[in-house]
C-alpha positions in Angstrom: -3.3 2.0 -3.4 -5.8 -0.3 -1.8 -8.0 0.4 1.1 -8.4 -1.1 4.5 -9.8 1.5 6.8 -13.4 0.8 6.3 -16.0 3.5 5.6 -18.1 4.1 8.7 -21.7 4.2 7.8 -23.0 5.5 11.1 -20.7 8.5 11.5 -22.0 11.8 12.8 -21.8 14.0 9.8 -20.9 17.7 9.9 -20.4 20.3 7.2 -17.0 20.3 5.5 -14.7 23.2 6.1 -12.0 24.9 4.0 -8.4 23.7 4.3 -6.6 25.0 7.3 -3.0 24.8 8.4 -2.3 21.2 9.1 -0.1 21.5 12.2 1.2 19.5 13.8 1.7 17.7 10.5 5.2 18.5 9.4 4.7 19.5 5.9 8.0 21.2 5.8 9.8 17.9 5.9 12.8 19.2 3.8 11.8 16.8 1.1 12.8 19.2 -1.5 16.5 18.6 -0.8 18.7 16.7 -3.2 17.4 13.2 -3.9 20.0 11.4 -1.7 20.0 13.9 1.2 18.1 11.4 3.4 20.5 8.5 2.7 19.6 5.7 5.1 22.3 3.7 6.8 22.3 0.0 6.5 19.8 -1.5 9.0 21.9 -2.8 11.8 22.0 -6.5 12.7 21.2 -5.5 16.2 17.7 -4.3 15.2 16.9 -7.7 13.6 18.3 -9.4 16.7 16.1 -7.4 19.0 13.0 -8.3 16.9 13.9 -12.0 17.1 14.3 -11.7 20.8 11.0 -9.9 21.2 9.2 -12.7 19.3 10.9 -15.5 21.2 10.2 -13.7 24.5 6.5 -13.3 23.6 6.0 -17.0 22.8 8.1 -18.4 25.6 10.4 -21.4 25.9 10.3 -23.8 23.0 11.0 -23.9 19.2 9.9 -21.2 16.8 10.1 -21.9 13.0 10.1 -18.9 10.6 10.0 -19.8 6.9 11.4 -17.7 4.1 10.0 -17.5 0.6 10.8 -20.6 -1.6 12.8 -20.3 -4.8 10.7 -19.3 -7.8 10.0 -21.9 -10.5 10.8 -20.9 -13.2 13.7 -19.0 -11.8 13.5 -16.1 -14.2 10.4 -14.7 -12.5 10.5 -11.9 -10.0 11.3 -13.2 -6.5 10.7 -11.4 -3.2 11.4 -12.4 0.4 8.5 -13.2 2.7 8.0 -9.9 4.7 7.8 -11.6 8.1 11.0 -13.5 7.4 12.8 -10.4 6.2 11.6 -8.4 9.2 13.2 -10.9 11.6 16.4 -11.6 9.6 17.2 -9.0 6.9 18.1 -12.0 4.7 17.2 -11.8 1.0 17.8 -15.3 -0.4 15.2 -17.9 -1.2 14.7 -21.4 0.4 15.7 -20.6 3.9 14.4 -21.0 7.4 15.0 -19.4 10.8 14.8 -21.6 13.9 14.7 -19.9 17.3 15.4 -22.1 20.3 14.4 -20.6 23.7 15.4 -22.3 26.9 15.1 -20.8 30.4 14.9 -17.3 29.0 17.9 -17.7 26.6 17.4 -17.6 22.9 19.6 -19.2 20.2 19.0 -18.7 16.5 19.8 -21.0 13.6 19.6 -19.6 10.0 19.4 -22.3 7.4 20.7 -21.1 4.0 21.7 -22.5 0.7 25.4 -23.3 0.5 27.8 -21.6 -1.9 27.6 -23.2 -5.3 29.6 -21.5 -8.1 27.9 -23.5 -10.8 24.4 -22.4 -9.7 25.5 -18.9 -8.7 26.2 -18.1 -12.4 22.4 -18.2 -12.9 21.0 -16.5 -9.8 23.9 -14.6 -8.2 26.4 -15.1 -5.5 25.0 -16.6 -2.3 26.0 -15.6 1.2 26.6 -19.2 2.1 26.8 -20.8 5.5 30.1 -19.2 6.4 28.7 -15.7 5.8 25.7 -15.9 8.2 27.5 -15.4 11.6 29.5 -12.3 10.6 26.6 -10.6 8.9 23.6 -11.7 11.0 25.0 -12.9 14.3 23.2 -16.2 13.8 24.4 -19.8 13.7 24.5 -20.6 10.0 23.5 -24.0 8.8 23.2 -25.7 5.4 19.7 -25.8 4.0 20.1 -29.4 3.2 20.4 -30.3 6.9 17.2 -28.4 7.8 14.8 -31.4 8.0 17.3 -33.5 10.0 18.1 -30.7 12.5 14.5 -29.7 13.0 13.4 -33.3 13.5 16.1 -33.6 16.2 15.0 -30.4 18.0 11.3 -31.5 17.9 11.9 -35.0 19.3 9.8 -35.0 22.5 8.6 -31.5 22.0 4.9 -30.7 22.5 4.6 -27.4 20.6 6.0 -25.8 17.5 5.5 -22.1 17.0 5.5 -21.2 13.3 5.6 -18.0 11.2 4.9 -18.2 7.5 2.5 -18.0 4.6 -0.1 -20.6 5.4 -2.9 -19.2 3.4 -4.4 -20.8 0.3 -7.3 -23.1 -0.7 -7.2 -26.9 -0.4 -6.5 -26.9 -4.2 -3.8 -24.2 -4.1 -1.7 -24.9 -1.0 1.2 -22.7 -0.3 4.8 -24.1 -0.1 4.8 -23.2 3.6 1.6 -25.2 4.2 3.0 -28.2 2.4 6.3 -28.0 4.4 4.3 -27.7 7.7 2.1 -30.7 6.8 5.3 -32.8 6.3 6.6 -31.8 9.7 3.3 -32.7 11.3 3.3 -36.1 9.7 6.7 -36.8 11.1 5.8 -35.4 14.5 2.1 -36.2 15.1 2.3 -35.3 18.8 3.0 -31.6 18.0 0.6 -28.8 18.7 1.3 -26.2 16.0 0.9 -22.6 17.1 0.8 -20.0 14.3 2.4 -16.8 15.7 2.5 -14.9 12.5 0.0 -12.5 14.1 2.5 -11.7 16.7 5.0 -10.6 14.1 2.4 -8.6 12.3 1.7 -6.7 15.5 5.4 -6.0 15.9 5.6 -4.7 12.3 2.7 -2.4 13.0 5.0 -0.1 15.0 7.8 1.3 12.9 11.3 2.0 14.1 13.5 5.0 13.3 15.4 3.0 10.6 12.1 2.0 9.0 10.9 5.6 9.0 14.2 6.5 7.2 13.3 4.1 4.4 9.7 5.2 4.2 10.8 8.8 3.9 13.2 8.0 1.0 10.6 5.8 -0.7 8.0 8.6 -0.4 10.5 11.2 -1.7 11.5 9.1 -4.7 7.9 8.4 -5.4 6.9 12.0 -5.3 9.6 12.9 -7.8 8.3 10.2 -10.0 4.9 11.8 -9.9 6.5 15.2 -10.7 8.1 13.6 -13.8 4.8 12.2 -14.9 3.0 15.5 -14.3 5.6 17.4 -16.4 4.9 15.0 -19.3 1.1 15.2 -19.1 -0.6 16.6 -22.1 -3.5 15.5 -24.2 -2.5 12.6 -26.4 0.0 11.2 -23.9 -0.4 7.5 -23.2 -1.1 6.3 -19.7 1.9 4.0 -20.2 4.1 7.0 -20.9 3.2 8.6 -17.6 3.9 5.3 -15.8 7.3 5.0 -17.5 8.2 8.6 -16.6 7.6 7.9 -12.9 9.2 4.5 -12.8 12.3 5.7 -14.6 12.9 8.2 -11.8 12.4 5.6 -9.1 15.1 3.3 -10.6 17.4 6.2 -11.4 17.3 7.3 -7.8 18.1 3.8 -6.5 14.6 2.6 -5.7 13.8 -1.1 -5.8 11.1 -0.4 -8.4 7.3 -0.1 -8.0 5.9 -1.0 -4.6 2.7 -2.3 -6.4 1.2 -2.3 -9.8 1.0 1.3 -11.0 -2.5 2.7 -11.6 -2.8 5.3 -14.4 -6.5 5.8 -15.0 -7.5 8.5 -17.5 -10.9 9.7 -18.5 -13.5 7.0 -17.7 -10.7 4.8 -16.3 -10.4 7.3 -13.4 -13.5 5.9 -11.9 -12.1 2.3 -11.8 -10.4 1.8 -8.4 -7.7 -0.8 -9.4 -7.4 -0.1 -13.1 -3.9 -1.0 -14.2 -3.9 -1.8 -17.9 -2.5 1.7 -18.4 -3.1 1.4 -22.1 -5.4 4.3 -23.0 -4.3 7.4 -24.9 -5.5 10.5 -23.0 -7.9 13.0 -24.6 -8.4 16.8 -24.0 -10.3 17.4 -20.8 -9.4 14.1 -19.2 -8.5 13.7 -15.5 -5.8 11.2 -14.8 -5.7 9.3 -11.4 -2.1 8.4 -10.8 -1.8 5.9 -8.0 1.8 4.7 -8.0 4.8 4.6 -5.7 8.3 3.1 -5.3 10.0 0.8 -2.8 13.3 1.6 -1.3 15.3 -1.0 0.5 12.2 -3.2 0.8 9.8 -0.4 2.1 7.0 0.9 0.0 5.4 4.3 -0.2 1.9 4.9 -1.6 0.9 8.2 -3.3 -2.0 9.2 -5.5 -2.5 12.4 -7.4 -5.3 13.4 -9.8 -4.4 15.8 -12.5 -6.2 17.5 -15.5 -4.3 16.4 -18.6 -5.2 19.7 -20.4 -3.6 21.8 -17.6 -6.7 23.1 -15.8 -9.6 21.6 -14.0 -13.0 22.1 -15.5 -15.6 23.7 -13.1 -17.2 20.2 -12.6 -13.8 18.5 -12.0 -12.8 21.3 -9.6 -16.0 20.9 -7.6 -15.4 17.1 -7.1 -11.6 17.6 -6.4 -12.3 20.3 -3.7 -14.5 17.9 -1.8 -11.9 15.1 -1.9 -9.2 17.5 -0.8 -11.3 18.8 2.0 -12.0 15.2 3.2 -8.3 14.5 3.3 -7.6 17.6 5.2 -10.4 16.8 7.7 -8.8 13.4 8.3 -5.3 14.9 8.7 -6.5 17.2 11.5 -7.2 14.1 13.5 -3.7 12.6 13.2 -1.8 12.8 16.4 -0.4 10.3 18.9 -3.0 8.5 21.0 -5.8 9.7 18.7 -8.5 7.2 17.6 -8.2 6.1 14.0 -12.0 6.3 13.8 -11.9 10.0 14.2 -10.0 10.2 10.8 -12.7 8.1 9.1 -15.6 9.9 10.6 -14.2 13.4 9.8 -13.3 12.4 6.2 -16.7 10.8 5.6 -18.5 13.8 7.0 -16.7 16.1 4.5 -17.4 13.7 1.6 -21.1 13.4 2.5 -21.5 17.1 3.0 -19.9 17.9 -0.3 -21.9 15.4 -2.3 -25.1 16.6 -0.7 -24.2 20.1 -1.6 -23.8 19.1 -5.3 -27.0 17.1 -5.1 -25.4 13.7 -6.0 -26.7 12.4 -2.7 -30.0 13.5 -1.1 -28.5 14.1 2.4 -25.5 13.0 4.4 -27.4 10.0 5.8 -29.5 9.2 2.7 -29.8 5.6 1.6 -30.8 3.6 -1.5 -32.3 0.1 -1.9 -29.4 -2.3 -2.3 -31.0 -5.6 -1.3 -33.3 -8.0 -3.2 -37.1 -8.4 -3.1 -36.7 -11.4 -0.8 -34.2 -9.6 1.4 -34.7 -5.8 1.3 -31.7 -3.8 2.5 -30.7 -0.1 2.7 -27.1 1.1 1.9 -25.7 4.7 2.1 -25.9 6.7 -1.0 -22.4 7.9 -0.1 -21.2 4.4 -0.9 -22.3 4.8 -4.6 -19.5 7.4 -5.0 -17.0 6.3 -2.3 -16.8 2.6 -2.0 -13.5 2.0 -0.2 -11.9 2.8 3.1 -9.7 5.7 4.1 -6.3 4.2 4.1 -3.9 1.5 5.3 -0.5 0.9 6.9 2.6 1.1 4.8 6.0 -0.6 5.3 7.6 -3.8 3.9 4.3 -4.2 2.0 2.2 -1.5 0.5 -0.5 -2.9 2.8 1.5 -3.3 5.9 0.4 -4.1 9.4 -0.5 -0.9 11.4 -0.9 -0.6 15.1 -4.3 1.1 14.9 -5.7 -2.0 13.3 -5.6 -3.7 16.7 -5.6 -0.9 19.2 -7.8 1.5 17.3 -5.3 4.3 18.2 -2.8 6.1 16.1 0.5 6.4 18.0 4.2 7.0 17.7 5.5 4.4 15.2 2.4 4.6 13.0 2.9 4.8 9.2 -0.2 4.9 7.0 -2.0 6.5 4.1 -5.0 8.8 3.9 -6.7 8.4 0.5 -10.3 9.6 0.2 -11.9 9.5 -3.3 -15.1 10.2 -5.3 -15.9 8.2 -8.4 -18.9 9.3 -10.4 -19.8 6.6 -12.9 -21.9 7.9 -15.8 -23.9 4.6 -15.9 -24.7 4.7 -12.2 -28.5 4.4 -12.9 -27.8 1.0 -14.5 -26.1 -0.2 -11.4 -29.0 0.5 -9.0 -31.5 -2.3 -8.3 -34.7 -1.6 -10.0 -37.1 -0.4 -7.3 -39.5 2.6 -7.3 -37.4 4.4 -4.7 -34.2 3.9 -6.7 -35.9 4.9 -10.0 -37.0 8.2 -8.3 -33.4 8.8 -7.1 -31.9 8.0 -10.4 -34.3 10.4 -12.2 -33.3 13.2 -9.7 -29.6 12.8 -10.3 -29.7 12.2 -14.1 -28.8 15.8 -14.9 -26.0 15.7 -12.4 -24.6 12.5 -13.9 -24.5 14.3 -17.2 -22.3 17.0 -15.6 -20.1 14.9 -13.3 -20.2 11.5 -14.9 -16.8 10.0 -15.7 -15.0 12.1 -13.1 -12.9 10.1 -10.7 -10.7 11.8 -8.0 -8.4 10.2 -5.4 -5.8 12.0 -3.4 -3.4 10.0 -1.2 -0.5 10.8 1.0 1.8 9.0 3.5 2.0 9.9 7.2 4.6 9.0 9.8 3.9 9.6 13.5 7.2 10.2 15.2 8.3 11.3 18.6 8.9 14.8 17.1 5.5 15.1 15.4 3.6 14.0 12.3 5.3 14.0 8.9 3.8 13.9 5.4 6.9 12.7 3.4 4.9 12.7 0.2 4.5 16.5 0.3 7.0 17.2 -2.5 4.3 16.5 -5.1 1.6 19.2 -4.8 -2.1 18.5 -4.3 -3.6 22.0 -4.0 -5.4 22.9 -7.2 -3.6 26.2 -7.9 -0.2 24.6 -7.3 -1.0 21.7 -9.6 -2.2 24.0 -12.3 0.9 26.2 -12.0 3.0 23.1 -12.4 1.0 22.0 -15.4 1.5 25.4 -16.9 5.2 25.0 -17.0 6.9 23.8 -20.3 6.1 20.2 -20.9 8.9 17.5 -21.0 9.6 16.6 -24.6 8.0 13.5 -25.9 7.7 11.7 -29.2 4.1 11.7 -30.4 4.9 9.0 -33.0 5.0 6.6 -30.1 1.3 6.9 -29.4 0.5 7.2 -33.1 2.2 3.8 -33.6 0.4 2.4 -30.6 -3.0 3.5 -32.0 -2.3 1.8 -35.3 -1.0 -1.5 -33.9 -2.4 -2.0 -30.4 -5.9 -0.5 -30.8 -6.5 -0.5 -34.5 -7.4 3.2 -34.5 
């Protein structure tokens, strides 16, 4: 979906190679089994307890406050729990707080929740209530209304408060957690506040077996949603129809819904990284970039496929697609425990740069263009004109989840992440370049190539889980090889009603 592994501009570049067997990546993940074959057991309370104990042990004796997401106002909008809070508790109700009290190596936990209230529950659903906390979570349940008084009592005489929450935001747009923390500091001016959210993020970067279970299911559901969209694809289909086909599958298979805003970019929209209007009607010859995935039990997959809506890639589309697929394969070959994440980036960049050089879109793997100003001249890689994002990111409770290689630089057991190279050839690229003699010469050289490749955007993205038994690609159920995709697109199309897009053209676009 989005991109965190940054593109290395100083990589040693080597010629790209053909796809080879991707061992030890376990492509035969048995993901073609029946949809519910990988049913995950409920995450045990002991796993959450172990996480809380690890956090308390890492910060030492004292008080740790973990804040849950506040209730939405208005309450009919979508609400989600704060990921750090859910990671430590498994509790999915708003306006709640966890307090960990560690003394002489022993940890006690208090979970403050909203009490049962039948009159309110008719609006927002049944609450667990104070009495349900201990049996379900093994924590001492307390009424949310008593939270300020109890916390003030615990902080009397304390010198430090460790906190976990959402404390981001500008001075003019302060988060609810920031406001709450400010109120605590006003009542206890002696306190030193220590934000340990980073410690929880580090813990989240290494996934457990139960987390892997959920990511496998999320990826499988997501892949079958992609298959449903592919089977509907034909010229004249709306981007929104493809989106609906996938999202129907996710909910039908018990997914939570989209893990992020679905991206269905056809034709010129395929070159827009985060396009999500999903409102265009496809035309013959279009490519469609489909970046969309489901969540399951709070865990999000992230898959992208690029398909030719007419069923076959044009020669120009095939040339770009093959470069991106080779770049993904080059990165995959670097995935193993205790392997540097940088090796993935460098290998993928080398394949992309070699391919674009071969087509003539860039002058050499290390070629640059003028990207500064007259006052501050600067050179940027020509590769960045066609590939302007990073290689991937962690996945988990958020589609951009913490990943252990962010800190250590090393892939290892417990890693869960995406690999998603792309090439985006904007037909108006010459208009984007700063007007310098060097850039004008470069633009003149590639003008015939922009006429051939302009408007072609390709991204291919898969999910990877590094386990003690090897590396898995749980998104493998949806094909990415050109021949396999074209065979799938040659199968009979799923029936659709063309009057839907005809009506849409009349009323939404005026055409």
